N, CA, C and O atoms as a GROMACS GRO file, in nm:
protein
  380
    1MET      N    1   1.594  -1.706   6.335
    1MET     CA    2   1.485  -1.707   6.430
    1MET      C    3   1.352  -1.704   6.353
    1MET      O    4   1.338  -1.634   6.252
    2LEU      N    5   1.259  -1.779   6.402
    2LEU     CA    6   1.128  -1.789   6.339
    2LEU      C    7   1.043  -1.669   6.381
    2LEU      O    8   0.992  -1.663   6.493
    3THR      N    9   1.030  -1.576   6.291
    3THR     CA   10   0.954  -1.455   6.321
    3THR      C   11   0.814  -1.464   6.261
    3THR      O   12   0.784  -1.552   6.180
    4GLU      N   13   0.731  -1.372   6.304
    4GLU     CA   14   0.594  -1.368   6.250
    4GLU      C   15   0.596  -1.340   6.100
    4GLU      O   16   0.514  -1.395   6.026
    5ALA      N   17   0.686  -1.254   6.056
    5ALA     CA   18   0.697  -1.222   5.914
    5ALA      C   19   0.735  -1.346   5.832
    5ALA      O   20   0.684  -1.366   5.722
    6LEU      N   21   0.826  -1.427   5.886
    6LEU     CA   22   0.867  -1.548   5.816
    6LEU      C   23   0.753  -1.649   5.808
    6LEU      O   24   0.733  -1.713   5.705
    7VAL      N   25   0.678  -1.662   5.916
    7VAL     CA   26   0.565  -1.754   5.916
    7VAL      C   27   0.461  -1.709   5.814
    7VAL      O   28   0.407  -1.791   5.740
    8LEU      N   29   0.433  -1.579   5.810
    8LEU     CA   30   0.337  -1.526   5.713
    8LEU      C   31   0.386  -1.545   5.570
    8LEU      O   32   0.307  -1.572   5.480
    9GLU      N   33   0.516  -1.530   5.548
    9GLU     CA   34   0.573  -1.551   5.414
    9GLU      C   35   0.559  -1.698   5.371
    9GLU      O   36   0.525  -1.726   5.256
   10ILE      N   37   0.586  -1.789   5.463
   10ILE     CA   38   0.571  -1.932   5.432
   10ILE      C   39   0.425  -1.964   5.402
   10ILE      O   40   0.395  -2.038   5.308
   11PHE      N   41   0.334  -1.908   5.482
   11PHE     CA   42   0.191  -1.931   5.460
   11PHE      C   43   0.147  -1.875   5.325
   11PHE      O   44   0.069  -1.938   5.254
   12ARG      N   45   0.198  -1.756   5.289
   12ARG     CA   46   0.164  -1.696   5.160
   12ARG      C   47   0.215  -1.783   5.046
   12ARG      O   48   0.144  -1.805   4.948
   13GLU      N   49   0.338  -1.832   5.058
   13GLU     CA   50   0.394  -1.920   4.955
   13GLU      C   51   0.313  -2.049   4.942
   13GLU      O   52   0.294  -2.098   4.831
   14ALA      N   53   0.267  -2.103   5.054
   14ALA     CA   54   0.186  -2.225   5.050
   14ALA      C   55   0.052  -2.199   4.980
   14ALA      O   56   0.006  -2.283   4.902
   15LEU      N   57  -0.009  -2.084   5.007
   15LEU     CA   58  -0.135  -2.051   4.940
   15LEU      C   59  -0.115  -2.031   4.789
   15LEU      O   60  -0.197  -2.077   4.709
   16VAL      N   61  -0.008  -1.964   4.752
   16VAL     CA   62   0.021  -1.943   4.610
   16VAL      C   63   0.045  -2.078   4.542
   16VAL      O   64  -0.001  -2.099   4.430
   17LEU      N   65   0.115  -2.168   4.609
   17LEU     CA   66   0.138  -2.301   4.553
   17LEU      C   67   0.007  -2.376   4.536
   17LEU      O   68  -0.016  -2.440   4.433
   18ALA      N   69  -0.080  -2.369   4.636
   18ALA     CA   70  -0.210  -2.437   4.626
   18ALA      C   71  -0.292  -2.382   4.510
   18ALA      O   72  -0.355  -2.459   4.437
   19ILE      N   73  -0.291  -2.253   4.492
   19ILE     CA   74  -0.365  -2.192   4.380
   19ILE      C   75  -0.302  -2.231   4.248
   19ILE      O   76  -0.372  -2.258   4.150
   20LYS      N   77  -0.169  -2.234   4.244
   20LYS     CA   78  -0.100  -2.271   4.120
   20LYS      C   79  -0.128  -2.416   4.082
   20LYS      O   80  -0.136  -2.448   3.963
   21LEU      N   81  -0.142  -2.503   4.181
   21LEU     CA   82  -0.166  -2.644   4.152
   21LEU      C   83  -0.313  -2.671   4.121
   21LEU      O   84  -0.343  -2.748   4.029
   22ALA      N   85  -0.403  -2.610   4.196
   22ALA     CA   86  -0.546  -2.640   4.180
   22ALA      C   87  -0.614  -2.552   4.076
   22ALA      O   88  -0.716  -2.592   4.018
   23GLY      N   89  -0.561  -2.434   4.052
   23GLY     CA   90  -0.626  -2.339   3.962
   23GLY      C   91  -0.654  -2.391   3.823
   23GLY      O   92  -0.768  -2.385   3.777
   24PRO      N   93  -0.553  -2.443   3.753
   24PRO     CA   94  -0.579  -2.492   3.617
   24PRO      C   95  -0.683  -2.605   3.613
   24PRO      O   96  -0.766  -2.610   3.523
   25LEU      N   97  -0.677  -2.695   3.712
   25LEU     CA   98  -0.774  -2.804   3.715
   25LEU      C   99  -0.916  -2.751   3.735
   25LEU      O  100  -1.009  -2.796   3.668
   26LEU      N  101  -0.930  -2.656   3.826
   26LEU     CA  102  -1.063  -2.599   3.850
   26LEU      C  103  -1.115  -2.522   3.730
   26LEU      O  104  -1.233  -2.533   3.695
   27LEU      N  105  -1.029  -2.443   3.667
   27LEU     CA  106  -1.072  -2.364   3.552
   27LEU      C  107  -1.114  -2.453   3.434
   27LEU      O  108  -1.219  -2.430   3.374
   28ILE      N  109  -1.035  -2.552   3.404
   28ILE     CA  110  -1.068  -2.641   3.293
   28ILE      C  111  -1.196  -2.720   3.325
   28ILE      O  112  -1.280  -2.739   3.237
   29SER      N  113  -1.210  -2.764   3.450
   29SER     CA  114  -1.331  -2.836   3.489
   29SER      C  115  -1.455  -2.747   3.475
   29SER      O  116  -1.560  -2.792   3.431
   30MET      N  117  -1.440  -2.620   3.512
   30MET     CA  118  -1.552  -2.527   3.497
   30MET      C  119  -1.587  -2.506   3.350
   30MET      O  120  -1.705  -2.501   3.314
   31LEU      N  121  -1.486  -2.493   3.266
   31LEU     CA  122  -1.511  -2.474   3.122
   31LEU      C  123  -1.578  -2.596   3.061
   31LEU      O  124  -1.671  -2.582   2.981
   32VAL      N  125  -1.533  -2.714   3.098
   32VAL     CA  126  -1.596  -2.836   3.047
   32VAL      C  127  -1.741  -2.843   3.095
   32VAL      O  128  -1.831  -2.876   3.018
   33GLY      N  129  -1.764  -2.811   3.222
   33GLY     CA  130  -1.900  -2.809   3.275
   33GLY      C  131  -1.989  -2.710   3.204
   33GLY      O  132  -2.107  -2.738   3.179
   34LEU      N  133  -1.934  -2.593   3.170
   34LEU     CA  134  -2.011  -2.491   3.099
   34LEU      C  135  -2.048  -2.538   2.959
   34LEU      O  136  -2.162  -2.520   2.915
   35VAL      N  137  -1.952  -2.596   2.888
   35VAL     CA  138  -1.980  -2.646   2.753
   35VAL      C  139  -2.087  -2.756   2.758
   35VAL      O  140  -2.177  -2.758   2.674
   36ILE      N  141  -2.076  -2.845   2.853
   36ILE     CA  142  -2.174  -2.953   2.864
   36ILE      C  143  -2.311  -2.898   2.902
   36ILE      O  144  -2.413  -2.945   2.852
   37ALA      N  145  -2.314  -2.798   2.990
   37ALA     CA  146  -2.442  -2.737   3.027
   37ALA      C  147  -2.508  -2.671   2.907
   37ALA      O  148  -2.630  -2.678   2.891
   38ILE      N  149  -2.428  -2.606   2.823
   38ILE     CA  150  -2.483  -2.545   2.702
   38ILE      C  151  -2.538  -2.652   2.608
   38ILE      O  152  -2.646  -2.636   2.552
   39LEU      N  153  -2.462  -2.761   2.591
   39LEU     CA  154  -2.510  -2.871   2.506
   39LEU      C  155  -2.637  -2.934   2.563
   39LEU      O  156  -2.728  -2.967   2.487
   40GLN      N  157  -2.644  -2.950   2.694
   40GLN     CA  158  -2.764  -3.007   2.756
   40GLN      C  159  -2.883  -2.914   2.739
   40GLN      O  160  -2.995  -2.959   2.716
   41ALA      N  161  -2.859  -2.784   2.750
   41ALA     CA  162  -2.968  -2.689   2.733
   41ALA      C  163  -3.017  -2.689   2.588
   41ALA      O  164  -3.136  -2.676   2.561
   42ALA      N  165  -2.923  -2.704   2.495
   42ALA     CA  166  -2.961  -2.704   2.354
   42ALA      C  167  -3.035  -2.831   2.315
   42ALA      O  168  -3.128  -2.827   2.234
   43THR      N  169  -2.994  -2.943   2.372
   43THR     CA  170  -3.057  -3.070   2.335
   43THR      C  171  -3.167  -3.112   2.432
   43THR      O  172  -3.239  -3.209   2.405
   44GLN      N  173  -3.179  -3.043   2.542
   44GLN     CA  174  -3.277  -3.072   2.647
   44GLN      C  175  -3.262  -3.215   2.702
   44GLN      O  176  -3.359  -3.280   2.738
   45VAL      N  177  -3.137  -3.259   2.709
   45VAL     CA  178  -3.105  -3.387   2.771
   45VAL      C  179  -3.036  -3.354   2.903
   45VAL      O  180  -2.925  -3.302   2.904
   46HIS      N  181  -3.101  -3.384   3.013
   46HIS     CA  182  -3.047  -3.348   3.145
   46HIS      C  183  -3.016  -3.474   3.225
   46HIS      O  184  -3.089  -3.512   3.317
   47GLU      N  185  -2.907  -3.535   3.189
   47GLU     CA  186  -2.861  -3.656   3.258
   47GLU      C  187  -2.738  -3.620   3.340
   47GLU      O  188  -2.645  -3.558   3.289
   48GLN      N  189  -2.736  -3.660   3.469
   48GLN     CA  190  -2.626  -3.624   3.558
   48GLN      C  191  -2.492  -3.683   3.513
   48GLN      O  192  -2.389  -3.618   3.528
   49THR      N  193  -2.495  -3.803   3.460
   49THR     CA  194  -2.369  -3.865   3.420
   49THR      C  195  -2.305  -3.793   3.302
   49THR      O  196  -2.184  -3.802   3.282
   50LEU      N  197  -2.384  -3.721   3.223
   50LEU     CA  198  -2.327  -3.647   3.111
   50LEU      C  199  -2.240  -3.532   3.157
   50LEU      O  200  -2.154  -3.486   3.081
   51THR      N  201  -2.260  -3.484   3.278
   51THR     CA  202  -2.173  -3.378   3.328
   51THR      C  203  -2.055  -3.435   3.407
   51THR      O  204  -1.945  -3.381   3.402
   52PHE      N  205  -2.078  -3.544   3.478
   52PHE     CA  206  -1.974  -3.598   3.564
   52PHE      C  207  -1.862  -3.667   3.486
   52PHE      O  208  -1.745  -3.640   3.511
   53VAL      N  209  -1.896  -3.752   3.393
   53VAL     CA  210  -1.795  -3.833   3.324
   53VAL      C  211  -1.696  -3.747   3.245
   53VAL      O  212  -1.575  -3.768   3.259
   54PRO      N  213  -1.740  -3.651   3.163
   54PRO     CA  214  -1.640  -3.569   3.092
   54PRO      C  215  -1.551  -3.488   3.186
   54PRO      O  216  -1.432  -3.472   3.160
   55LYS      N  217  -1.609  -3.436   3.295
   55LYS     CA  218  -1.526  -3.362   3.391
   55LYS      C  219  -1.424  -3.455   3.456
   55LYS      O  220  -1.307  -3.417   3.471
   56ALA      N  221  -1.466  -3.574   3.494
   56ALA     CA  222  -1.374  -3.668   3.557
   56ALA      C  223  -1.262  -3.708   3.461
   56ALA      O  224  -1.146  -3.714   3.500
   57LEU      N  225  -1.297  -3.735   3.337
   57LEU     CA  226  -1.195  -3.771   3.238
   57LEU      C  227  -1.099  -3.655   3.212
   57LEU      O  228  -0.978  -3.675   3.198
   58THR      N  229  -1.153  -3.534   3.207
   58THR     CA  230  -1.070  -3.416   3.186
   58THR      C  231  -0.971  -3.398   3.301
   58THR      O  232  -0.853  -3.371   3.279
   59ILE      N  233  -1.019  -3.415   3.424
   59ILE     CA  234  -0.932  -3.401   3.541
   59ILE      C  235  -0.823  -3.507   3.540
   59ILE      O  236  -0.708  -3.477   3.570
   60VAL      N  237  -0.858  -3.631   3.505
   60VAL     CA  238  -0.758  -3.739   3.501
   60VAL      C  239  -0.652  -3.708   3.396
   60VAL      O  240  -0.532  -3.725   3.422
   61VAL      N  241  -0.693  -3.663   3.278
   61VAL     CA  242  -0.597  -3.631   3.172
   61VAL      C  243  -0.508  -3.514   3.215
   61VAL      O  244  -0.387  -3.517   3.195
   62LEU      N  245  -0.569  -3.411   3.274
   62LEU     CA  246  -0.489  -3.297   3.319
   62LEU      C  247  -0.391  -3.337   3.429
   62LEU      O  248  -0.277  -3.291   3.429
   63LEU      N  249  -0.435  -3.420   3.520
   63LEU     CA  250  -0.344  -3.465   3.625
   63LEU      C  251  -0.226  -3.543   3.567
   63LEU      O  252  -0.113  -3.528   3.612
   64LEU      N  253  -0.253  -3.626   3.467
   64LEU     CA  254  -0.144  -3.701   3.403
   64LEU      C  255  -0.048  -3.607   3.330
   64LEU      O  256   0.073  -3.627   3.334
   65LEU      N  257  -0.102  -3.506   3.265
   65LEU     CA  258  -0.018  -3.412   3.191
   65LEU      C  259   0.059  -3.317   3.283
   65LEU      O  260   0.173  -3.281   3.256
   66MET      N  261  -0.005  -3.277   3.392
   66MET     CA  262   0.054  -3.177   3.480
   66MET      C  263   0.130  -3.236   3.598
   66MET      O  264   0.190  -3.162   3.676
   67ALA      N  265   0.130  -3.367   3.612
   67ALA     CA  266   0.195  -3.431   3.727
   67ALA      C  267   0.342  -3.391   3.743
   67ALA      O  268   0.384  -3.360   3.854
   68PRO      N  269   0.422  -3.391   3.637
   68PRO     CA  270   0.563  -3.352   3.656
   68PRO      C  271   0.578  -3.209   3.708
   68PRO      O  272   0.660  -3.183   3.796
   69MET      N  273   0.499  -3.117   3.655
   69MET     CA  274   0.506  -2.979   3.702
   69MET      C  275   0.460  -2.968   3.847
   69MET      O  276   0.520  -2.894   3.925
   70MET      N  277   0.355  -3.040   3.882
   70MET     CA  278   0.302  -3.034   4.018
   70MET      C  279   0.403  -3.092   4.118
   70MET      O  280   0.425  -3.036   4.225
   71ILE      N  281   0.463  -3.205   4.083
   71ILE     CA  282   0.562  -3.266   4.171
   71ILE      C  283   0.684  -3.176   4.185
   71ILE      O  284   0.738  -3.162   4.295
   72SER      N  285   0.725  -3.115   4.077
   72SER     CA  286   0.840  -3.024   4.081
   72SER      C  287   0.812  -2.904   4.170
   72SER      O  288   0.896  -2.864   4.250
   73ALA      N  289   0.692  -2.846   4.158
   73ALA     CA  290   0.657  -2.730   4.240
   73ALA      C  291   0.650  -2.767   4.388
   73ALA      O  292   0.698  -2.692   4.473
   74CYS      N  293   0.592  -2.882   4.419
   74CYS     CA  294   0.585  -2.927   4.558
   74CYS      C  295   0.725  -2.957   4.611
   74CYS      O  296   0.756  -2.925   4.726
   75ASN      N  297   0.809  -3.018   4.529
   75ASN     CA  298   0.946  -3.049   4.568
   75ASN      C  299   1.023  -2.921   4.600
   75ASN      O  300   1.094  -2.914   4.701
   76GLU      N  301   1.011  -2.819   4.515
   76GLU     CA  302   1.079  -2.692   4.539
   76GLU      C  303   1.032  -2.628   4.669
   76GLU      O  304   1.112  -2.574   4.744
   77PHE      N  305   0.902  -2.635   4.696
   77PHE     CA  306   0.848  -2.576   4.818
   77PHE      C  307   0.901  -2.648   4.941
   77PHE      O  308   0.940  -2.584   5.039
   78VAL      N  309   0.903  -2.779   4.937
   78VAL     CA  310   0.953  -2.857   5.052
   78VAL      C  311   1.102  -2.830   5.074
   78VAL      O  312   1.145  -2.814   5.188
   79LEU      N  313   1.179  -2.823   4.967
   79LEU     CA  314   1.321  -2.792   4.981
   79LEU      C  315   1.342  -2.653   5.039
   79LEU      O  316   1.433  -2.631   5.118
   80HIS      N  317   1.257  -2.559   4.998
   80HIS     CA  318   1.263  -2.423   5.053
   80HIS      C  319   1.234  -2.423   5.203
   80HIS      O  320   1.301  -2.355   5.280
   81ILE      N  321   1.134  -2.500   5.244
   81ILE     CA  322   1.100  -2.512   5.386
   81ILE      C  323   1.217  -2.574   5.462
   81ILE      O  324   1.250  -2.529   5.572
   82PHE      N  325   1.278  -2.678   5.406
   82PHE     CA  326   1.392  -2.740   5.473
   82PHE      C  327   1.510  -2.643   5.484
   82PHE      O  328   1.582  -2.645   5.584
   83ASP      N  329   1.531  -2.559   5.382
   83ASP     CA  330   1.636  -2.458   5.391
   83ASP      C  331   1.608  -2.361   5.505
   83ASP      O  332   1.699  -2.323   5.580
   84ILE      N  333   1.483  -2.321   5.519
   84ILE     CA  334   1.446  -2.230   5.627
   84ILE      C  335   1.469  -2.297   5.762
   84ILE      O  336   1.522  -2.235   5.854
   85ILE      N  337   1.430  -2.423   5.774
   85ILE     CA  338   1.453  -2.497   5.899
   85ILE      C  339   1.601  -2.506   5.930
   85ILE      O  340   1.643  -2.489   6.044
   86ASN      N  341   1.682  -2.532   5.827
   86ASN     CA  342   1.826  -2.540   5.845
   86ASN      C  343   1.883  -2.406   5.892
   86ASN      O  344   1.967  -2.403   5.982
   87GLN      N  345   1.839  -2.297   5.831
   87GLN     CA  346   1.886  -2.164   5.871
   87GLN      C  347   1.847  -2.133   6.015
   87GLN      O  348   1.928  -2.079   6.091
   88ILE      N  349   1.725  -2.166   6.053
   88ILE     CA  350   1.678  -2.139   6.189
   88ILE      C  351   1.757  -2.222   6.289
   88ILE      O  352   1.797  -2.173   6.394
   89SER      N  353   1.779  -2.350   6.256
   89SER     CA  354   1.852  -2.435   6.351
   89SER      C  355   1.998  -2.394   6.363
   89SER      O  356   2.055  -2.401   6.471
   90SER      N  357   2.059  -2.350   6.253
   90SER     CA  358   2.198  -2.306   6.260
   90SER      C  359   2.211  -2.175   6.338
   90SER      O  360   2.311  -2.154   6.407
   91GLN      N  361   2.111  -2.087   6.329
   91GLN     CA  362   2.112  -1.963   6.407
   91GLN      C  363   2.095  -1.994   6.556
   91GLN      O  364   2.154  -1.929   6.641
   92THR      N  365   2.013  -2.094   6.585
   92THR     CA  366   1.989  -2.132   6.725
   92THR      C  367   2.114  -2.192   6.787
   92THR      O  368   2.144  -2.165   6.903
   93VAL      N  369   2.188  -2.272   6.711
   93VAL     CA  370   2.311  -2.334   6.761
   93VAL      C  371   2.418  -2.230   6.785
   93VAL      O  372   2.492  -2.238   6.882
   94LEU      N  373   2.427  -2.130   6.696
   94LEU     CA  374   2.528  -2.027   6.708
   94LEU      C  375   2.498  -1.932   6.824
   94LEU      O  376   2.591  -1.873   6.881
   95SER      N  377   2.374  -1.918   6.860
   95SER     CA  378   2.338  -1.823   6.967
   95SER      C  379   2.378  -1.870   7.103
   95SER      O  380   2.355  -1.801   7.202
   0.00000   0.00000   0.00000
């Protein structure tokens, strides 16, 4: 049976998955932005493309490197949800 506790557990797992997937990308992007901001402050060159392009390239490289882990984590979560659906439907049929 789909209880409030089960719904909250699924929601918590979804949030943890979102943080696990987006966290590294956001942290690395922030670090790259910080390094570039320091370089811009030191050289007094304030061009918008100097911050955007390295961050974009970093994100693309990270996505390529982390894609297998991200797909695996999403796959595990979806399979877990399907297991829960299967358990709920089998309990409903037995009742």
